One Martini backbone bead per residue (centre of mass of N, CA, C, O) as a GRO file, in nm:
protein
  287
    1MET     BB    1   3.430   8.894  -5.212
    2SER     BB    2   3.454   9.210  -5.139
    3ASN     BB    3   3.452   9.428  -4.880
    4ASP     BB    4   3.303   9.658  -5.026
    5ASN     BB    5   3.052   9.499  -5.120
    6ARG     BB    6   2.965   9.390  -4.838
    7SER     BB    7   2.913   9.670  -4.710
    8LYS     BB    8   2.688   9.763  -4.907
    9LYS     BB    9   2.481   9.527  -4.853
   10ASN     BB   10   2.468   9.579  -4.516
   11SER     BB   11   2.366   9.847  -4.533
   12LYS     BB   12   2.177  10.092  -4.413
   13PRO     BB   13   1.940  10.297  -4.442
   14SER     BB   14   1.897  10.608  -4.470
   15GLY     BB   15   1.733  10.859  -4.283
   16ASP     BB   16   1.633  11.032  -4.558
   17LYS     BB   17   1.420  10.838  -4.608
   18LYS     BB   18   1.114  10.736  -4.658
   19LYS     BB   19   0.848  10.637  -4.506
   20SER     BB   20   0.629  10.411  -4.458
   21THR     BB   21   0.287  10.385  -4.564
   22THR     BB   22   0.206  10.180  -4.308
   23SER     BB   23   0.212  10.379  -4.111
   24SER     BB   24   0.072  10.525  -3.857
   25LYS     BB   25  -0.200  10.747  -3.810
   26PRO     BB   26  -0.358  10.994  -3.700
   27PRO     BB   27  -0.668  11.057  -3.619
   28MET     BB   28  -0.929  11.194  -3.733
   29GLN     BB   29  -1.128  11.444  -3.686
   30LYS     BB   30  -1.436  11.496  -3.606
   31ARG     BB   31  -1.708  11.620  -3.697
   32SER     BB   32  -1.936  11.824  -3.624
   33GLN     BB   33  -2.279  11.756  -3.485
   34LYS     BB   34  -2.397  12.010  -3.546
   35PRO     BB   35  -2.658  12.164  -3.649
   36ARG     BB   36  -2.776  12.312  -3.903
   37PRO     BB   37  -2.869  12.598  -4.006
   38LYS     BB   38  -3.142  12.735  -4.106
   39SER     BB   39  -3.279  12.841  -4.376
   40ALA     BB   40  -3.447  13.129  -4.455
   41THR     BB   41  -3.557  13.019  -4.748
   42LYS     BB   42  -3.646  12.752  -4.627
   43PRO     BB   43  -3.914  12.573  -4.596
   44THR     BB   44  -4.113  12.427  -4.386
   45GLN     BB   45  -4.250  12.145  -4.294
   46ASN     BB   46  -4.531  11.975  -4.291
   47VAL     BB   47  -4.733  11.889  -4.012
   48SER     BB   48  -4.927  11.656  -3.904
   49LYS     BB   49  -5.215  11.642  -3.747
   50PRO     BB   50  -5.336  11.526  -3.475
   51ILE     BB   51  -5.565  11.334  -3.339
   52LYS     BB   52  -5.814  11.384  -3.151
   53SER     BB   53  -5.889  11.240  -2.842
   54ASP     BB   54  -6.203  11.335  -2.840
   55ASP     BB   55  -6.250  11.168  -3.059
   56ILE     BB   56  -6.523  10.943  -3.178
   57ARG     BB   57  -6.668  10.684  -3.273
   58LEU     BB   58  -6.992  10.637  -3.344
   59ASN     BB   59  -7.035  10.346  -3.237
   60LYS     BB   60  -6.907  10.401  -2.958
   61TYR     BB   61  -7.094  10.628  -2.870
   62ILE     BB   62  -7.347  10.452  -2.868
   63SER     BB   63  -7.244  10.236  -2.672
   64ASN     BB   64  -7.182  10.441  -2.436
   65SER     BB   65  -7.503  10.497  -2.405
   66GLY     BB   66  -7.645  10.190  -2.376
   67VAL     BB   67  -7.824  10.076  -2.637
   68CYS     BB   68  -7.568   9.922  -2.776
   69SER     BB   69  -7.365   9.777  -2.967
   70ARG     BB   70  -7.134   9.829  -3.209
   71ARG     BB   71  -7.244   9.628  -3.413
   72ASP     BB   72  -7.536   9.735  -3.402
   73ALA     BB   73  -7.468  10.030  -3.471
   74ASP     BB   74  -7.382   9.977  -3.764
   75ILE     BB   75  -7.664   9.901  -3.863
   76TYR     BB   76  -7.802  10.172  -3.794
   77ILE     BB   77  -7.618  10.345  -3.972
   78GLN     BB   78  -7.675  10.203  -4.248
   79SER     BB   79  -7.999  10.263  -4.215
   80GLY     BB   80  -8.033  10.578  -4.115
   81ASN     BB   81  -8.073  10.614  -3.773
   82VAL     BB   82  -7.835  10.836  -3.773
   83LYS     BB   83  -7.754  11.155  -3.623
   84VAL     BB   84  -7.549  11.453  -3.685
   85ASN     BB   85  -7.651  11.754  -3.654
   86GLY     BB   86  -7.916  11.654  -3.841
   87GLU     BB   87  -7.739  11.439  -3.998
   88VAL     BB   88  -7.713  11.175  -4.187
   89ILE     BB   89  -7.522  10.876  -4.100
   90THR     BB   90  -7.339  10.608  -4.303
   91GLU     BB   91  -7.047  10.621  -4.211
   92MET     BB   92  -6.782  10.438  -4.156
   93GLY     BB   93  -6.585  10.590  -3.899
   94TYR     BB   94  -6.718  10.813  -3.785
   95LYS     BB   95  -6.649  11.119  -3.609
   96VAL     BB   96  -6.698  11.249  -3.297
   97LYS     BB   97  -6.730  11.562  -3.159
   98PRO     BB   98  -6.719  11.795  -2.946
   99GLY     BB   99  -7.071  11.892  -2.932
  100ASP     BB  100  -7.211  11.689  -3.064
  101VAL     BB  101  -7.527  11.571  -3.193
  102VAL     BB  102  -7.682  11.261  -3.118
  103ASN     BB  103  -7.918  11.068  -3.308
  104PHE     BB  104  -8.117  10.778  -3.200
  105ASP     BB  105  -8.403  10.691  -3.313
  106GLY     BB  106  -8.507  10.992  -3.189
  107LYS     BB  107  -8.261  11.002  -2.974
  108THR     BB  108  -8.072  11.165  -2.754
  109LEU     BB  109  -7.735  11.118  -2.673
  110ILE     BB  110  -7.564  11.017  -2.358
  111PRO     BB  111  -7.286  10.937  -2.239
  112GLU     BB  112  -7.154  10.688  -2.028
  113LYS     BB  113  -7.006  10.570  -1.769
  114LYS     BB  114  -6.836  10.292  -1.702
  115GLU     BB  115  -6.980  10.012  -1.527
  116TYR     BB  116  -6.876   9.768  -1.257
  117ILE     BB  117  -7.061   9.504  -1.093
  118LEU     BB  118  -7.049   9.293  -0.802
  119LEU     BB  119  -7.261   9.015  -0.710
  120ASN     BB  120  -7.399   8.835  -0.430
  121LYS     BB  121  -7.648   8.637  -0.487
  122PRO     BB  122  -7.945   8.567  -0.371
  123LYS     BB  123  -8.224   8.434  -0.310
  124ASN     BB  124  -8.526   8.523  -0.479
  125PHE     BB  125  -8.372   8.631  -0.741
  126THR     BB  126  -8.406   8.776  -1.071
  127THR     BB  127  -8.333   8.856  -1.418
  128SER     BB  128  -8.626   8.855  -1.480
  129GLU     BB  129  -8.899   9.070  -1.600
  130ASP     BB  130  -9.152   8.858  -1.610
  131GLU     BB  131  -9.137   8.797  -1.294
  132ILE     BB  132  -9.359   8.930  -1.078
  133ASP     BB  133  -9.335   8.737  -0.811
  134HIS     BB  134  -9.031   8.838  -0.834
  135LYS     BB  135  -8.742   8.963  -0.763
  136ASN     BB  136  -8.509   9.187  -0.881
  137VAL     BB  137  -8.165   9.234  -0.894
  138LEU     BB  138  -8.168   9.551  -0.924
  139GLU     BB  139  -8.251   9.610  -0.622
  140LEU     BB  140  -7.950   9.543  -0.508
  141VAL     BB  141  -7.812   9.797  -0.712
  142ARG     BB  142  -7.960  10.075  -0.710
  143GLY     BB  143  -7.739  10.249  -0.523
  144ALA     BB  144  -7.471  10.242  -0.709
  145THR     BB  145  -7.624  10.371  -0.971
  146LYS     BB  146  -7.760  10.569  -1.256
  147SER     BB  147  -7.706  10.375  -1.451
  148ASN     BB  148  -7.781  10.146  -1.724
  149ILE     BB  149  -7.779   9.853  -1.592
  150GLN     BB  150  -7.683   9.504  -1.655
  151PRO     BB  151  -7.685   9.181  -1.664
  152ILE     BB  152  -7.466   8.904  -1.705
  153GLY     BB  153  -7.686   8.719  -1.776
  154ARG     BB  154  -7.858   8.445  -1.627
  155MET     BB  155  -8.074   8.410  -1.321
  156ASP     BB  156  -8.237   8.238  -1.105
  157LYS     BB  157  -8.389   8.225  -0.794
  158ASN     BB  158  -8.214   7.951  -0.700
  159THR     BB  159  -7.962   8.103  -0.785
  160THR     BB  160  -7.638   8.170  -0.673
  161GLY     BB  161  -7.403   8.439  -0.676
  162LEU     BB  162  -7.226   8.552  -0.929
  163LEU     BB  163  -7.289   8.894  -1.060
  164VAL     BB  164  -7.273   9.106  -1.340
  165PHE     BB  165  -7.275   9.464  -1.387
  166THR     BB  166  -7.356   9.678  -1.680
  167ASN     BB  167  -7.317   9.943  -1.952
  168ASP     BB  168  -7.148   9.741  -2.131
  169THR     BB  169  -7.257   9.611  -2.422
  170ASP     BB  170  -7.008   9.460  -2.527
  171MET     BB  171  -6.975   9.275  -2.277
  172ILE     BB  172  -7.251   9.149  -2.276
  173ARG     BB  173  -7.222   9.017  -2.553
  174LYS     BB  174  -6.965   8.853  -2.512
  175PHE     BB  175  -7.095   8.673  -2.260
  176SER     BB  176  -7.341   8.555  -2.463
  177LEU     BB  177  -7.177   8.380  -2.623
  178PRO     BB  178  -7.137   8.048  -2.696
  179ASN     BB  179  -6.798   8.081  -2.732
  180GLN     BB  180  -6.743   8.150  -2.452
  181LYS     BB  181  -6.428   8.107  -2.234
  182SER     BB  182  -6.511   8.160  -1.955
  183PRO     BB  183  -6.488   8.072  -1.634
  184LYS     BB  184  -6.707   7.861  -1.429
  185ILE     BB  185  -6.800   7.808  -1.081
  186TYR     BB  186  -6.974   7.541  -0.910
  187GLN     BB  187  -7.198   7.468  -0.643
  188VAL     BB  188  -7.355   7.147  -0.597
  189SER     BB  189  -7.669   7.035  -0.471
  190LEU     BB  190  -7.785   6.715  -0.386
  191ASP     BB  191  -8.014   6.460  -0.294
  192ARG     BB  192  -7.762   6.272  -0.356
  193ASN     BB  193  -7.514   6.082  -0.405
  194LEU     BB  194  -7.251   6.080  -0.619
  195LYS     BB  195  -7.148   5.874  -0.828
  196PHE     BB  196  -6.850   5.785  -0.957
  197GLU     BB  197  -6.940   5.693  -1.240
  198ASP     BB  198  -7.094   5.961  -1.299
  199LEU     BB  199  -6.856   6.149  -1.270
  200GLU     BB  200  -6.691   6.023  -1.502
  201LYS     BB  201  -6.901   6.077  -1.726
  202ILE     BB  202  -6.918   6.387  -1.696
  203SER     BB  203  -6.608   6.444  -1.751
  204GLY     BB  204  -6.645   6.341  -2.063
  205GLY     BB  205  -6.926   6.446  -2.115
  206VAL     BB  206  -7.239   6.598  -2.247
  207THR     BB  207  -7.560   6.534  -2.391
  208LEU     BB  208  -7.770   6.815  -2.494
  209ASP     BB  209  -7.996   6.840  -2.726
  210GLY     BB  210  -7.751   6.734  -2.932
  211HIS     BB  211  -7.523   6.866  -2.748
  212ARG     BB  212  -7.193   6.898  -2.673
  213LEU     BB  213  -7.061   6.898  -2.338
  214TYR     BB  214  -6.786   7.035  -2.181
  215ILE     BB  215  -6.575   6.950  -1.908
  216ASP     BB  216  -6.333   7.074  -1.711
  217GLU     BB  217  -6.456   7.015  -1.408
  218ILE     BB  218  -6.500   6.744  -1.154
  219SER     BB  219  -6.589   6.729  -0.795
  220TYR     BB  220  -6.548   6.672  -0.486
  221ILE     BB  221  -6.589   6.824  -0.187
  222GLU     BB  222  -6.398   6.889   0.059
  223ASP     BB  223  -6.536   6.788   0.360
  224GLN     BB  224  -6.791   6.675   0.203
  225PRO     BB  225  -7.046   6.553   0.090
  226LYS     BB  226  -7.140   6.373  -0.205
  227THR     BB  227  -7.353   6.618  -0.269
  228GLU     BB  228  -7.097   6.798  -0.311
  229ILE     BB  229  -7.024   6.988  -0.612
  230GLY     BB  230  -6.769   7.061  -0.846
  231LEU     BB  231  -6.805   7.295  -1.134
  232LYS     BB  232  -6.646   7.345  -1.457
  233LEU     BB  233  -6.729   7.603  -1.693
  234ARG     BB  234  -6.797   7.797  -2.019
  235THR     BB  235  -7.081   7.832  -2.021
  236PRO     BB  236  -7.335   8.092  -1.994
  237ASN     BB  237  -7.548   7.869  -1.903
  238VAL     BB  238  -7.695   7.775  -1.608
  239LYS     BB  239  -7.906   7.552  -1.687
  240VAL     BB  240  -7.695   7.319  -1.753
  241VAL     BB  241  -7.630   7.234  -1.466
  242ARG     BB  242  -7.900   7.101  -1.405
  243ALA     BB  243  -7.917   6.917  -1.660
  244ILE     BB  244  -7.683   6.727  -1.606
  245PHE     BB  245  -7.804   6.585  -1.343
  246GLU     BB  246  -8.083   6.514  -1.454
  247SER     BB  247  -7.970   6.309  -1.674
  248PHE     BB  248  -7.887   6.126  -1.392
  249ASN     BB  249  -8.125   6.144  -1.173
  250TYR     BB  250  -8.088   6.426  -1.031
  251ASN     BB  251  -8.152   6.651  -0.775
  252VAL     BB  252  -8.143   7.001  -0.754
  253LEU     BB  253  -8.107   7.218  -0.474
  254LYS     BB  254  -7.828   7.378  -0.551
  255ILE     BB  255  -7.680   7.687  -0.688
  256ASP     BB  256  -7.330   7.813  -0.680
  257ARG     BB  257  -7.150   8.088  -0.785
  258VAL     BB  258  -6.790   8.120  -0.711
  259ALA     BB  259  -6.703   8.179  -1.021
  260PHE     BB  260  -6.618   8.461  -1.261
  261ALA     BB  261  -6.387   8.542  -1.471
  262GLY     BB  262  -6.184   8.541  -1.199
  263LEU     BB  263  -6.401   8.586  -0.999
  264THR     BB  264  -6.479   8.620  -0.648
  265LYS     BB  265  -6.621   8.600  -0.303
  266LYS     BB  266  -6.417   8.765  -0.168
  267ASN     BB  267  -6.538   8.978   0.061
  268LEU     BB  268  -6.853   8.880  -0.035
  269PRO     BB  269  -7.138   8.878   0.080
  270ARG     BB  270  -7.448   8.802   0.080
  271GLY     BB  271  -7.602   9.073  -0.103
  272ASN     BB  272  -7.345   9.199  -0.197
  273TRP     BB  273  -7.145   9.477  -0.334
  274ARG     BB  274  -6.904   9.579  -0.599
  275PHE     BB  275  -6.653   9.726  -0.756
  276LEU     BB  276  -6.443   9.702  -0.997
  277THR     BB  277  -6.139   9.688  -1.086
  278GLU     BB  278  -5.924   9.777  -1.328
  279GLN     BB  279  -5.795   9.491  -1.356
  280GLU     BB  280  -6.063   9.333  -1.380
  281ILE     BB  281  -6.158   9.467  -1.639
  282ILE     BB  282  -5.917   9.389  -1.818
  283ASN     BB  283  -5.948   9.085  -1.784
  284MET     BB  284  -6.233   9.060  -1.909
  285LYS     BB  285  -6.159   9.186  -2.190
  286ASN     BB  286  -5.917   8.949  -2.239
  287ILE     BB  287  -6.086   8.670  -2.253
   0.00000   0.00000   0.00000
């Protein structure tokens, strides 16, 4: 091969040729993100009006008045027993506006603020209104509020301990249901020592009147005689506590409810009451 041909083959491209298309290019400037000015001729979109926070469902309005629960209120509404501003309302979900006059079964309703009171009930007071010979528990909380409060659940004159009062009919109904799962803890005093084998049998569950009752916990109370028993149940009926031990031929001398739905007797002496905190109310509603 001649030197001239070799020199042509090894010669570099001249600088006046175009650069490779794969060479990097400076990034394009981003377009401005400023919003476009609204056209003067383009109509603005209609914005849906928010629901007024002061409006309230009719069944809740009735419940807030303390006459019945929301579920029962629905029944009264469907039956035509409720009027708003003189007109019978049977529509489910109807909303009451501020200033509306609600008439329930011939009576004008005025909603009450919800109140929740915890009492450490002493002996010789009962929740029953039929026992004329004994004092009613409402006498112990009469000065707490002017609202029409009621006790949650029943408690006889010999049972002491925690009892909640409220004008929240939905909560009263909730805690009265048979399948209510809130824990209750009782200290039970017996006439004689509880045999260990009886304690074991009770812990496995008890059948009362053909119904099986499950026991969450049962134990002897530490540093106390074997007559003092701790019992944890979820049933709302206090009477079953007595029935459990009587079915094993023990006489119950005293029953004291020391815990109810997460509430305790801490800093609440016997016969005293206090209002529940906001967090305690939330906890009870979420049980």
